Backbone as a chain_set.jsonl record, in Angstrom:
{"seq": "MRPIPPRCGHRSGCVALSLSRQDKGNLAERTAEKYLRKQGLKLVQRNFSGRYGEIDLIMLDQQILVFIEVRSRNNDQFGSALETIDSRKQAKLIKTAELYLSKNKTKANCRFDTVDFTGDITVSNLRWIPNAFSA", "coords": {"N": [[199.8, 246.779, 38.795], [198.032, 248.275, 41.447], [198.247, 247.571, 44.992], [195.569, 246.018, 46.834], [193.716, 246.603, 49.681], [192.547, 244.037, 51.872], [189.106, 243.24, 51.635], [187.997, 245.93, 51.915], [185.63, 247.381, 51.864], [185.126, 249.557, 50.335], [185.407, 252.276, 51.25], [185.66, 255.858, 51.439], [188.554, 257.081, 49.877], [189.664, 254.643, 49.51], [191.885, 252.282, 48.085], [190.953, 250.408, 46.247], [188.87, 251.694, 44.965], [190.182, 253.27, 43.17], [191.027, 251.658, 41.14], [191.838, 250.918, 37.791], [189.786, 250.25, 34.896], [190.856, 248.109, 33.496], [192.557, 246.969, 35.441], [190.639, 246.188, 37.308], [189.275, 244.277, 35.822], [191.34, 242.402, 35.484], [191.71, 241.643, 38.158], [189.219, 240.449, 38.671], [189.357, 238.284, 36.882], [191.562, 236.851, 37.93], [190.571, 236.213, 40.47], [188.362, 234.644, 39.79], [189.686, 232.543, 38.452], [191.209, 231.428, 40.554], [189.147, 230.54, 42.256], [187.865, 228.658, 40.556], [189.915, 226.808, 40.2], [189.986, 225.748, 42.768], [187.653, 224.368, 42.631], [188.355, 222.258, 41.142], [189.038, 222.563, 38.447], [191.49, 222.895, 35.829], [193.951, 225.184, 34.796], [194.415, 226.099, 31.437], [194.924, 228.152, 29.598], [195.274, 231.721, 29.753], [193.526, 234.603, 28.707], [193.201, 234.262, 25.769], [193.558, 235.493, 22.581], [191.977, 236.349, 19.544], [190.986, 237.078, 16.143], [188.307, 237.667, 16.482], [187.885, 238.322, 19.073], [188.45, 237.959, 22.623], [189.087, 235.307, 24.907], [188.648, 234.945, 28.263], [189.465, 232.961, 30.207], [190.705, 229.686, 29.742], [190.039, 226.498, 30.627], [190.4, 223.184, 32.003], [188.009, 220.796, 32.755], [187.975, 217.926, 34.031], [187.764, 215.946, 31.327], [186.777, 217.883, 29.702], [187.031, 220.792, 27.796], [186.922, 224.053, 28.849], [185.614, 227.154, 28.106], [185.775, 230.314, 29.38], [184.045, 233.202, 30.266], [184.536, 236.144, 32.001], [182.94, 238.513, 33.982], [182.273, 241.722, 35.485], [180.517, 243.994, 37.594], [179.786, 247.089, 39.203], [177.31, 247.422, 40.429], [173.902, 246.236, 40.094], [172.188, 247.982, 38.898], [171.746, 248.738, 36.226], [171.314, 246.304, 35.073], [172.533, 242.93, 35.316], [175.93, 241.652, 35.491], [176.086, 239.332, 34.038], [174.041, 239.669, 32.172], [175.226, 241.255, 30.287], [176.434, 239.638, 28.499], [175.458, 239.156, 25.705], [173.708, 237.816, 22.764], [175.293, 238.554, 20.584], [177.86, 238.869, 21.731], [178.171, 236.256, 22.647], [178.329, 234.909, 20.181], [180.772, 235.906, 19.234], [182.494, 234.853, 21.179], [182.162, 232.128, 20.672], [183.191, 231.933, 18.041], [185.824, 232.677, 18.545], [186.592, 230.605, 20.226], [186.393, 228.465, 18.425], [188.484, 229.169, 16.748], [190.627, 228.871, 18.555], [190.487, 226.078, 18.997], [191.043, 225.171, 16.425], [193.647, 226.247, 15.954], [195.044, 224.848, 17.886], [194.716, 222.3, 17.142], [192.779, 220.486, 18.217], [190.082, 218.377, 19.213], [188.478, 218.386, 21.389], [185.783, 217.805, 23.717], [183.739, 220.532, 24.573], [182.662, 223.392, 26.544], [180.836, 226.373, 27.44], [181.287, 228.579, 29.99], [180.285, 231.02, 32.439], [181.5, 233.521, 34.648], [180.54, 235.765, 37.032], [180.629, 238.902, 38.779], [178.998, 240.982, 41.058], [179.247, 243.994, 42.526], [181.738, 244.149, 45.077], [184.797, 242.528, 44.148], [184.919, 239.616, 45.122], [185.016, 236.276, 46.428], [182.619, 235.733, 47.685], [180.836, 237.246, 46.231], [180.804, 236.054, 43.818], [179.495, 234.429, 40.977], [179.156, 231.459, 39.391], [178.421, 230.002, 36.365], [178.109, 227.098, 34.915], [178.029, 225.781, 31.58], [176.711, 228.025, 30.428], [175.867, 228.979, 27.992], [175.415, 227.592, 24.684], [177.21, 226.353, 21.799]], "CA": [[198.545, 246.981, 39.47], [198.189, 248.717, 42.826], [197.752, 246.609, 45.972], [194.226, 246.263, 47.337], [193.551, 246.102, 51.043], [191.51, 242.999, 51.888], [187.719, 243.548, 52.014], [188.013, 247.286, 52.451], [184.29, 247.944, 51.922], [185.102, 250.715, 49.437], [185.229, 253.557, 51.929], [186.313, 256.999, 50.795], [190.005, 256.993, 49.908], [190.051, 253.246, 49.328], [192.699, 252.013, 46.903], [190.151, 249.655, 45.282], [188.064, 252.634, 44.18], [190.998, 253.891, 42.137], [191.447, 250.668, 40.151], [191.427, 251.165, 36.415], [188.883, 249.228, 34.38], [191.681, 246.946, 33.161], [192.988, 246.341, 36.694], [189.465, 245.526, 37.901], [189.061, 243.076, 35.012], [192.399, 241.444, 35.831], [191.408, 241.134, 39.497], [188.074, 239.542, 38.53], [189.831, 237.053, 36.225], [192.402, 236.107, 38.879], [189.701, 235.69, 41.525], [187.597, 233.549, 39.168], [190.608, 231.421, 38.214], [191.528, 230.808, 41.849], [187.939, 229.839, 42.69], [187.628, 227.499, 39.688], [190.95, 225.818, 40.531], [189.538, 225.078, 43.996], [186.549, 223.49, 42.241], [188.938, 221.126, 40.435], [189.408, 222.856, 37.063], [192.924, 223.151, 35.623], [194.179, 226.262, 33.838], [195.067, 225.788, 30.169], [195.434, 229.417, 29.063], [194.61, 232.976, 30.105], [193.429, 235.675, 27.714], [193.45, 233.871, 24.385], [193.027, 236.509, 21.664], [191.857, 236.036, 18.128], [190.435, 238.199, 15.376], [186.923, 237.933, 16.885], [187.842, 238.779, 20.46], [189.31, 237.316, 23.611], [188.492, 234.425, 25.908], [189.353, 235.271, 29.505], [190.11, 231.769, 30.777], [190.443, 228.372, 29.148], [190.384, 225.555, 31.675], [189.998, 221.803, 31.788], [187.192, 220.188, 33.805], [188.192, 216.534, 33.676], [188.114, 215.848, 29.898], [186.043, 218.922, 28.978], [187.689, 222.083, 27.653], [185.937, 225.049, 29.266], [185.895, 228.537, 27.728], [185.123, 231.066, 30.453], [183.936, 234.652, 30.174], [184.448, 236.724, 33.335], [182.374, 239.861, 33.946], [182.026, 242.342, 36.786], [179.79, 245.271, 37.628], [179.727, 247.676, 40.549], [175.976, 247.136, 40.95], [173.039, 245.722, 39.028], [171.21, 249.027, 38.594], [171.459, 248.71, 34.794], [171.393, 244.912, 34.665], [173.625, 242.16, 35.916], [177.116, 241.426, 34.653], [175.748, 238.232, 33.139], [173.191, 240.184, 31.095], [176.043, 241.917, 29.266], [176.899, 238.62, 27.549], [174.313, 238.988, 24.81], [173.906, 236.85, 21.673], [176.422, 239.017, 19.761], [179.071, 238.523, 22.47], [178.261, 234.801, 22.616], [178.801, 234.521, 18.846], [182.212, 236.214, 19.183], [183.188, 233.867, 22.013], [182.124, 230.848, 19.96], [184.155, 232.012, 16.929], [187.178, 232.692, 19.122], [186.832, 229.226, 20.695], [186.651, 227.653, 17.226], [189.843, 229.515, 16.33], [191.524, 228.218, 19.506], [190.471, 224.638, 18.714], [191.719, 224.987, 15.144], [195.085, 226.527, 16.136], [195.634, 223.832, 18.755], [194.408, 220.999, 16.533], [192.11, 219.644, 19.201], [188.661, 218.13, 19.004], [187.963, 218.09, 22.732], [184.448, 218.267, 24.075], [183.887, 221.819, 25.246], [181.475, 224.099, 27.009], [181.031, 227.795, 27.716], [180.861, 228.97, 31.326], [180.472, 232.424, 32.797], [181.692, 233.884, 36.046], [180.291, 237.198, 37.15], [180.683, 239.54, 40.089], [178.27, 242.235, 41.206], [179.79, 244.595, 43.748], [183.164, 243.861, 45.304], [185.29, 241.322, 43.488], [185.254, 238.65, 46.168], [184.391, 234.975, 46.195], [181.226, 235.767, 48.153], [180.032, 237.9, 45.19], [181.065, 235.33, 42.571], [178.463, 233.496, 40.501], [179.692, 230.621, 38.309], [177.353, 229.305, 35.645], [178.592, 226.135, 33.922], [177.124, 225.633, 30.427], [175.893, 229.234, 30.395], [175.278, 229.001, 26.648], [176.023, 226.54, 23.861], [177.619, 226.741, 20.447]], "C": [[198.831, 247.364, 40.917], [197.655, 247.676, 43.801], [196.373, 247.013, 46.475], [194.139, 245.75, 48.76], [192.412, 245.089, 51.076], [190.184, 243.538, 52.398], [187.579, 244.918, 52.65], [186.626, 247.904, 52.561], [184.128, 249.199, 51.08], [184.752, 252.019, 50.143], [185.98, 254.637, 51.156], [187.828, 256.884, 50.956], [190.535, 255.589, 49.708], [190.845, 253.074, 48.038], [191.872, 251.3, 45.832], [189.292, 250.566, 44.425], [188.858, 253.224, 43.027], [191.521, 252.883, 41.108], [190.977, 251.088, 38.767], [190.492, 250.044, 35.985], [189.653, 247.941, 34.068], [192.137, 246.213, 34.421], [191.834, 245.602, 37.36], [189.162, 244.236, 37.136], [190.079, 242.002, 35.336], [192.143, 240.82, 37.199], [190.25, 240.134, 39.435], [188.518, 238.216, 37.913], [190.674, 236.214, 37.169], [191.566, 235.478, 39.99], [188.881, 234.509, 41.002], [188.482, 232.326, 38.97], [190.913, 230.684, 39.517], [190.34, 229.991, 42.358], [187.737, 228.56, 41.872], [188.68, 226.415, 39.911], [190.547, 225.036, 41.785], [188.38, 224.132, 43.719], [187.041, 222.31, 41.401], [189.289, 221.368, 38.977], [190.898, 223.162, 36.984], [193.088, 224.198, 34.53], [194.913, 225.748, 32.606], [195.701, 227.067, 29.614], [194.594, 230.581, 29.564], [194.592, 233.876, 28.875], [193.855, 235.266, 26.305], [192.776, 234.885, 23.47], [193.023, 236.001, 20.241], [191.214, 237.212, 17.421], [189.009, 238.563, 15.792], [186.805, 238.444, 18.311], [188.779, 237.987, 21.344], [188.48, 236.409, 24.517], [189.32, 234.593, 27.175], [190.129, 234.096, 30.064], [189.726, 230.543, 29.959], [190.952, 227.366, 30.166], [189.894, 224.165, 31.3], [189.219, 221.328, 33.003], [187.098, 218.71, 33.456], [188.598, 216.473, 32.2], [187.451, 216.937, 29.058], [186.837, 220.219, 28.98], [186.641, 223.164, 27.905], [186.43, 226.444, 28.894], [185.085, 229.421, 28.669], [185.196, 232.565, 30.206], [183.71, 235.181, 31.581], [183.955, 238.165, 33.2], [182.21, 240.395, 35.358], [181.301, 243.665, 36.595], [179.779, 245.772, 39.061], [178.391, 247.405, 41.22], [175.116, 246.646, 39.79], [171.93, 246.706, 38.647], [170.799, 249.009, 37.115], [171.552, 247.294, 34.23], [172.6, 244.238, 35.271], [174.8, 242.043, 34.953], [176.824, 240.349, 33.623], [174.92, 238.714, 31.947], [173.977, 240.899, 29.998], [176.598, 240.925, 28.245], [175.724, 238.26, 26.648], [174.653, 238.033, 23.666], [175.073, 237.258, 20.765], [177.754, 238.644, 20.416], [179.259, 237.006, 22.484], [178.799, 234.315, 21.274], [180.299, 234.786, 18.7], [183.018, 235.209, 20.0], [183.254, 232.512, 21.311], [183.132, 230.848, 18.813], [185.589, 231.997, 17.44], [187.541, 231.305, 19.639], [187.133, 228.304, 19.518], [188.054, 227.914, 16.702], [190.874, 228.84, 17.242], [191.631, 226.723, 19.199], [191.228, 224.33, 17.425], [193.23, 225.17, 15.278], [195.773, 225.434, 16.938], [195.327, 222.411, 18.299], [193.814, 220.026, 17.555], [190.623, 219.518, 18.883], [188.006, 217.771, 20.328], [186.501, 218.508, 22.856], [184.616, 219.582, 24.825], [182.545, 222.383, 25.676], [181.861, 225.543, 27.29], [180.435, 228.116, 29.079], [180.997, 230.479, 31.474], [180.727, 232.513, 34.292], [181.413, 235.376, 36.112], [180.305, 237.633, 38.604], [179.8, 240.779, 40.032], [178.682, 242.795, 42.558], [181.278, 244.3, 43.85], [183.554, 242.57, 44.602], [185.845, 240.392, 44.562], [184.532, 237.349, 45.851], [182.93, 234.99, 46.641], [180.298, 236.452, 47.144], [180.183, 237.215, 43.834], [179.886, 234.412, 42.245], [179.039, 232.778, 39.289], [178.533, 229.883, 37.677], [177.98, 228.39, 34.592], [177.559, 226.003, 32.795], [176.173, 226.823, 30.305], [175.189, 229.411, 29.042], [175.983, 227.935, 25.825], [176.295, 227.047, 22.456], [176.601, 226.276, 19.43]], "O": [[199.759, 246.842, 41.535], [196.705, 246.963, 43.476], [196.046, 248.198, 46.536], [194.451, 244.589, 49.022], [191.413, 245.264, 50.379], [190.121, 244.196, 53.437], [187.103, 245.051, 53.778], [186.458, 248.878, 53.296], [183.076, 249.836, 51.123], [183.896, 252.773, 49.679], [186.832, 254.34, 50.319], [188.321, 256.618, 52.053], [191.748, 255.376, 49.736], [190.503, 253.663, 47.013], [192.059, 251.551, 44.642], [189.014, 250.243, 43.271], [188.282, 253.634, 42.019], [192.374, 253.228, 40.29], [189.851, 251.558, 38.598], [190.419, 249.005, 36.642], [189.178, 246.837, 34.335], [192.109, 244.983, 34.47], [192.022, 244.518, 37.912], [188.829, 243.218, 37.743], [189.733, 240.826, 35.452], [192.334, 239.618, 37.385], [190.301, 239.087, 40.081], [188.105, 237.148, 38.367], [190.524, 234.993, 37.209], [191.822, 234.346, 40.401], [188.726, 233.5, 41.689], [188.08, 231.205, 39.281], [190.876, 229.454, 39.564], [190.517, 228.871, 42.837], [187.468, 227.499, 42.435], [188.369, 225.228, 39.82], [190.739, 223.822, 41.858], [188.146, 223.196, 44.484], [186.247, 221.462, 40.993], [189.795, 220.459, 38.319], [191.497, 223.63, 37.953], [192.456, 224.12, 33.477], [195.916, 225.043, 32.723], [196.864, 227.068, 29.211], [193.387, 230.461, 29.774], [195.547, 233.897, 28.098], [194.763, 235.861, 25.725], [191.57, 235.112, 23.567], [193.945, 235.316, 19.799], [190.93, 238.234, 18.045], [188.546, 239.661, 15.484], [185.754, 238.941, 18.715], [189.768, 237.419, 20.882], [187.332, 236.707, 24.844], [190.537, 234.408, 27.164], [191.317, 234.218, 30.363], [188.579, 230.387, 29.541], [192.128, 227.367, 30.529], [189.077, 223.999, 30.394], [189.688, 221.436, 34.136], [186.239, 218.3, 32.675], [189.694, 216.916, 31.859], [187.552, 216.917, 27.831], [187.266, 220.692, 30.033], [185.597, 223.188, 27.252], [187.511, 226.865, 29.304], [183.863, 229.298, 28.75], [186.268, 233.12, 29.968], [182.802, 234.728, 32.279], [184.486, 238.939, 32.404], [182.032, 239.632, 36.308], [181.453, 244.349, 35.582], [179.765, 244.987, 40.01], [178.331, 247.185, 42.43], [175.556, 246.645, 38.641], [170.877, 246.313, 38.143], [169.633, 249.24, 36.794], [171.836, 247.11, 33.047], [173.56, 244.888, 35.684], [174.672, 242.304, 33.757], [177.259, 240.44, 32.475], [175.087, 238.214, 30.834], [173.457, 241.124, 28.905], [177.172, 241.333, 27.235], [175.088, 237.217, 26.802], [175.761, 237.501, 23.608], [175.767, 236.392, 20.232], [178.667, 238.162, 19.745], [180.382, 236.521, 22.347], [179.632, 233.41, 21.231], [181.016, 233.98, 18.107], [184.085, 234.766, 19.577], [184.279, 231.833, 21.354], [183.854, 229.868, 18.628], [186.464, 231.376, 16.837], [188.687, 230.878, 19.5], [188.025, 227.459, 19.6], [188.739, 226.99, 16.263], [191.873, 228.302, 16.764], [192.73, 226.17, 19.147], [191.963, 223.346, 17.347], [194.004, 224.353, 14.78], [196.941, 225.125, 16.704], [195.642, 221.443, 18.992], [194.289, 218.903, 17.723], [190.001, 220.44, 18.355], [187.09, 216.95, 20.377], [186.044, 219.438, 22.191], [185.539, 219.726, 25.627], [181.476, 221.94, 25.256], [183.039, 225.89, 27.367], [179.235, 227.949, 29.3], [181.73, 231.127, 30.728], [180.244, 231.703, 35.083], [181.976, 236.157, 35.345], [180.037, 236.855, 39.519], [179.85, 241.539, 39.064], [178.493, 242.16, 43.596], [181.982, 244.215, 42.844], [182.753, 241.643, 44.479], [187.038, 240.378, 44.864], [183.558, 237.331, 45.099], [182.092, 234.324, 46.032], [179.084, 236.253, 47.202], [179.736, 237.744, 42.816], [179.356, 233.718, 43.113], [179.37, 233.406, 38.283], [177.756, 229.22, 38.363], [178.342, 228.846, 33.508], [176.356, 226.104, 33.037], [174.971, 226.645, 30.103], [174.072, 229.922, 28.967], [177.034, 227.432, 26.225], [175.703, 228.021, 21.99], [176.772, 226.509, 18.233]]}, "num_chains": 1, "name": "protein.A"}
């Protein structure tokens, strides 16, 4: 991934403008993880993949296993990043979480959180929603 100058404001010629979709997703996930760690959550796993999809972050909030979906959008002209997590996507996340629990033989209490960014991927544009939806 190419380096990003801090808070560049996305002026013409900015390196951040040339980020690939995958690089932008990785940056959003890393920024979310760092923020959530500061809130006291502990990382369990990044990017768990199963036949139904992928869970961006799996973290522990005290005794609760938290499955986190991270989304970003340049603007909210066509809806917020959070609005892209529709019932179909939620069902895939739930099935992938069930697969994770089964593979790891755990019966921990769990929840589904979302982190979304609209605009620059910075903590000031981060919105964390604990218990965003339930299984």
